[in-house]
N, C-alpha and C positions, 0 to 999 in steps of 0.2 A: 493474650488477647485477640480473638478472631476478629478480622477485617469484614467490613461489610462486603456482603456477596454481591459480585458483578456479573451481569450476561449482557448478552447483545443479540439481536437476529442480523445476520448477514445474508440470509435467504429465506424464501418459503417454499413450503413442499406444494408441489401440483396434484391433486388427488388425481384429477384425470390420466395424466401421464405418470403417474409416480415418480416423479424425477423433483431433485431441488432446482429451484430458478431462483440464480442470484439476484439481489436486489441490484437496481440501476437508475438511472436517470441521474440528474445534478442532486448532489450531498450537500449538507448545510453549511460546510466550512470550505472558502477559498483557499486553497492550499498556497502558502508563502513560496515563491520564487518557481512556480509550476503553473501548468494550465489547467491542473486537477483540482478538483473536489473532494472532501474527506468528510466522514462521520467518524468520530472516536468510539471504539468499541468497548474496550477494557484497558484500565491501567491501574499498576501496583506500583503508588508512589512510598511504600514502605521500606522498598529497598534502594539500597544506595544507588542503583542503577536504573531506577524506574523502568518497569517492562511493562509493554503495553502492546495494543493492537488497534489498527485504524481500517476501515472500509476505504479505499481509495478509488476513485473513478475518472477516466479521461474520455473524453469525446474522441470521435474518429478525426485523425488528422492533430491530434494534441498531444502532450506529453510534458516530460521534465528533461530539461538539457543536462547534460553531464555534468554529474555532481559528485560529491563526497560528503559524508556524515560520520559525527562518532557514533560508535555504535551499530552492531551488525543487526541485520534483520533478515527475515524470511519472507518471500513474496510468493501468495498462492494464488493462480488466477483462478477466478470463479465466473469470468464470462468475458468473451472477446478475443480479439487477435492484435498482437503487435510484436516490437521489437524492443529486445533489452540488449542497448550496448553495454559490455562487460570490459573495463579496460579498452583496448582496440578491436575486441571481438565482438560480432553480432549474433544474436540468439533468437529463434522464433519464441513467441509467448503465445499461449493458447490455453483454453481451459484445461483443467487439469494438472496444470503444470506446476511445480514449486522450485524456486530458486534462493539460494543462500547469499546474500550479501556481506562479506566481511566489513567490518569497521574500516573507515575512511579509504575505500575502493571507489575508484572512479566508474560510474555507471549512468545510464539515461534510460529513457522509457519514451518509445514513440508509438502510439497506439492506431493500428490500422483500421479497427473498427472500434465500437465503444467497449472499453477495456475497464473491467473492474478487479481489483485485487485486494486481497487480505495481507496488510503488512503488518508483522509482528516481530517486535525486537526489543532489543536492551537500549539503555539511554534514551529513552523515548521521551520526546518533545511534541507538543501539540501541532497538528498540521498546520496552522496559521502562523506559528513562531517564525519570525525574522531569522533566527539562528539555528533552526533545525536543519539547514542544508548549506553548504558551499558551494556555489558554480565554479567549475573547473574551466579556465579561460583558455 
């Protein structure tokens, strides 16, 4: 049986500049344990691992503290700048970059400007789920 087809917009094409413009502004879901907001893009619940993607946004000066969660994910920066803390190291985040975060690896995000990401991963949980992540003390 074929599943219902899913698709979602994460950017708009600007005819004048001939470039993609990432969606921005406050998104409809307040993320649990985070300053961010999110919009679910797609999720496949037919798999035992729930594979999915969310659009995630942080205002300048906001972010999410050092945390872990089950499931690996890929972060694609579509707009803005920030800092990704990965374990004890810090890496710049900026448009066009992609980051792999393995399952249960401590990481944090601090937005320097409005920062918009697409987060794609397995063991996907809704952005507002209390059990989505565990803050590292």
